[in-house]
Kinemage of the C-alpha trace (Angstrom):
@kinemage 1
@onewidth
@group {chain A} dominant
@subgroup {mainchain}
@vectorlist {calphas} color= white
{ca met a 1} P 93.079 91.601 131.470
{ca his a 2} L 90.408 88.986 130.926
{ca pro a 3} L 90.854 87.100 127.610
{ca gln a 4} L 87.371 88.009 126.330
{ca arg a 5} L 88.012 91.681 127.041
{ca ala a 6} L 91.364 91.481 125.240
{ca arg a 7} L 89.669 89.954 122.174
{ca phe a 8} L 87.018 92.694 122.307
{ca his a 9} L 89.724 95.377 122.283
{ca ala a 10} L 91.493 93.709 119.364
{ca arg a 11} L 88.256 93.552 117.363
{ca lys a 12} L 87.645 97.221 118.143
{ca ile a 13} L 91.144 98.104 116.896
{ca gly a 14} L 90.547 96.029 113.771
{ca arg a 15} L 87.323 97.850 113.009
{ca ala a 16} L 89.099 101.172 113.432
{ca gly a 17} L 90.741 100.771 110.050
{ca leu a 18} L 92.913 97.675 110.002
{ca ala a 19} L 90.165 95.323 108.850
{ca glu a 20} L 89.737 96.385 105.257
{ca gly a 21} L 90.605 93.124 103.538
{ca arg a 22} L 91.610 93.416 99.914
{ca his a 23} L 90.754 97.128 99.913
{ca ala a 24} L 93.268 97.984 102.617
{ca gln a 25} L 95.586 100.881 102.052
{ca gln a 26} L 99.235 100.901 103.067
{ca leu a 27} L 99.990 102.634 106.356
{ca ser a 28} L 102.173 105.715 106.207
{ca gly a 29} L 105.568 105.535 107.921
{ca pro a 30} L 104.373 107.321 111.079
{ca glu a 31} L 101.196 105.190 111.212
{ca ala a 32} L 103.177 101.954 110.876
{ca ser a 33} L 105.605 103.142 113.555
{ca leu a 34} L 102.744 103.955 115.922
{ca leu a 35} L 101.103 100.577 115.292
{ca asn a 36} L 104.434 98.865 115.966
{ca lys a 37} L 104.703 100.718 119.295
{ca val a 38} L 101.151 99.721 120.231
{ca leu a 39} L 101.865 96.071 119.431
{ca leu a 40} L 105.064 96.139 121.482
{ca gln a 41} L 103.153 97.612 124.411
{ca val a 42} L 100.372 95.022 124.125
{ca ala a 43} L 102.999 92.248 124.040
{ca thr a 44} L 104.038 93.196 127.579
{ca glu a 45} L 100.615 92.015 128.832
{ca met a 46} L 100.449 88.330 127.902
{ca thr a 47} L 96.686 87.842 128.327
{ca arg a 48} L 95.976 90.911 126.239
{ca trp a 49} L 98.536 89.857 123.597
{ca gln a 50} L 97.016 86.372 123.383
{ca gly a 51} L 93.565 87.870 122.883
{ca trp a 52} L 94.812 90.172 120.137
{ca met a 53} L 96.645 87.364 118.387
{ca gln a 54} L 93.548 85.132 118.526
{ca val a 55} L 91.535 87.837 116.771
{ca phe a 56} L 94.143 88.917 114.227
{ca asn a 57} L 95.263 85.382 113.346
{ca ala a 58} L 91.842 83.771 113.082
{ca tyr a 59} L 91.473 85.409 109.652
{ca pro a 60} L 94.723 87.262 108.872
{ca val a 61} L 93.495 88.113 105.380
{ca arg a 62} L 91.095 90.552 107.067
{ca tyr a 63} L 94.019 92.539 108.506
{ca pro a 64} L 96.584 93.016 105.732
{ca thr a 65} L 97.462 96.468 107.026
{ca leu a 66} L 98.562 94.947 110.314
{ca gln a 67} L 100.972 92.372 108.894
{ca arg a 68} L 104.107 94.482 108.350
{ca ser a 69} L 103.944 96.132 111.771
{ca leu a 70} L 103.161 92.790 113.405
{ca gly a 71} L 106.201 91.233 111.746
{ca gln a 72} L 108.408 94.065 112.969
{ca ala a 73} L 106.992 93.785 116.479
{ca leu a 74} L 107.528 90.021 116.531
{ca ala a 75} L 111.223 90.627 115.900
{ca ser a 76} L 111.421 92.467 119.251
{ca val a 77} L 108.883 90.847 121.581
{ca pro a 78} L 109.835 88.417 124.360
{ca glu a 79} L 109.900 84.716 123.506
{ca pro a 80} L 106.603 83.923 125.306
{ca ala a 81} L 104.854 86.432 123.033
{ca ile a 82} L 106.270 84.674 119.976
{ca his a 83} L 104.964 81.360 121.280
{ca ala a 84} L 101.547 82.955 121.863
{ca tyr a 85} L 101.595 84.250 118.289
{ca val a 86} L 102.452 80.808 116.877
{ca asp a 87} L 99.830 79.131 119.081
{ca ser a 88} L 97.169 81.554 117.806
{ca val a 89} L 97.609 80.619 114.157
{ca val a 90} L 94.542 78.625 113.225
C-alpha cells in the first residue's frame, strides 16, 4: 500500500470515533478487542502500519481511545513494527 494511502486510511479510522481528544469515551471490552485485532492485522503490512503510526503518533493526544489497544497490539507485533512505531513518534 502506498504510504499516502495508508495515512489516508488511518485518518479515516481516526475520524470514525477515535479522534475525540479530551472528550473521548472508553471503548467497551468488545470494541477494544476488535481494535486490537485491526491493529494486529495492519501491523502485518509494514507500509500500511507505518502510515497509521505516522498519523496516530503525530498528535497522540487526539487519539486517547486508541492508546490502550495500541499498547496491547505492540506487545504482540513483530519487531520491525515496534521499530516503525518508535520511529513515528514525533
